[in-house]
C-alpha positions as CSV (number, residue, x, y, z in Angstrom):
1,X,0.0,0.0,0.0
2,X,1.3,3.5,-0.8
3,X,0.0,7.0,-0.1
4,X,-0.1,9.7,-2.7
5,X,-0.8,13.3,-1.7
6,X,-1.8,15.9,-4.3
7,X,-2.5,19.6,-4.0
8,X,-5.6,20.8,-5.9
9,X,-7.0,24.2,-6.7
10,X,-10.7,24.8,-7.3
11,X,-12.3,22.7,-4.6
12,X,-14.9,25.0,-3.0
13,X,-17.2,22.6,-1.1
14,X,-18.1,19.0,-0.1
15,X,-19.7,18.6,-3.6
16,X,-16.2,19.2,-5.1
17,X,-14.7,16.8,-2.7
18,X,-17.2,14.1,-3.7
19,X,-16.6,14.7,-7.5
20,X,-12.9,14.1,-7.0
21,X,-13.5,11.1,-4.7
22,X,-15.9,9.5,-7.2
23,X,-13.6,10.1,-10.2
24,X,-10.3,8.9,-8.5
25,X,-12.1,5.9,-7.1
26,X,-12.6,4.5,-10.6
27,X,-8.9,4.1,-11.1
28,X,-7.9,0.4,-10.9
29,X,-5.9,-0.2,-7.7
30,X,-7.1,2.8,-5.7
31,X,-8.2,1.7,-2.2
32,X,-9.4,4.9,-0.7
33,X,-9.6,8.7,-1.5
34,X,-9.9,11.6,0.9
35,X,-10.4,15.1,-0.4
36,X,-10.3,18.3,1.7
37,X,-11.5,21.5,0.1
38,X,-10.4,23.7,3.0
39,X,-6.8,22.5,2.6
40,X,-6.9,21.9,-1.1
41,X,-5.5,18.4,-0.7
42,X,-6.3,14.9,-2.0
43,X,-4.9,11.8,-0.3
44,X,-5.0,8.5,-2.1
45,X,-4.2,5.0,-0.7
46,X,-3.5,2.6,-3.5
47,X,-1.5,-0.5,-4.5
48,X,1.9,-0.1,-6.0
49,X,0.8,-0.1,-9.6
50,X,-1.1,3.2,-9.4
51,X,0.9,6.2,-10.8
52,X,0.5,9.7,-9.4
53,X,0.3,11.1,-12.9
54,X,-2.8,9.0,-13.6
55,X,-4.5,10.4,-10.6
56,X,-3.5,14.0,-11.5
57,X,-4.8,13.5,-15.0
58,X,-8.2,12.2,-13.7
59,X,-8.5,15.3,-11.4
60,X,-7.6,17.6,-14.3
61,X,-10.1,15.9,-16.6
62,X,-13.0,16.8,-14.2
63,X,-12.1,20.5,-14.1
64,X,-9.8,20.9,-11.1
65,X,-6.2,22.2,-11.2
66,X,-3.5,20.1,-9.9
67,X,-0.7,22.1,-8.2
68,X,2.7,20.8,-9.3
69,X,5.3,20.9,-6.6
């Protein structure tokens, strides 16, 4: 199990959090997703095969901006 943390701009409410959770949950190998609109963070627990880039792409696809660190 690995943890992936991503900073995201554009989350304004719990509805935004749920959109991200639902989208990221569809990625094969993702075990759990937590999104926090107040902090602008997404935390994903997944198996080793999931790539951070795939999660970032999914978040971008639904209209949120991933903050590259």
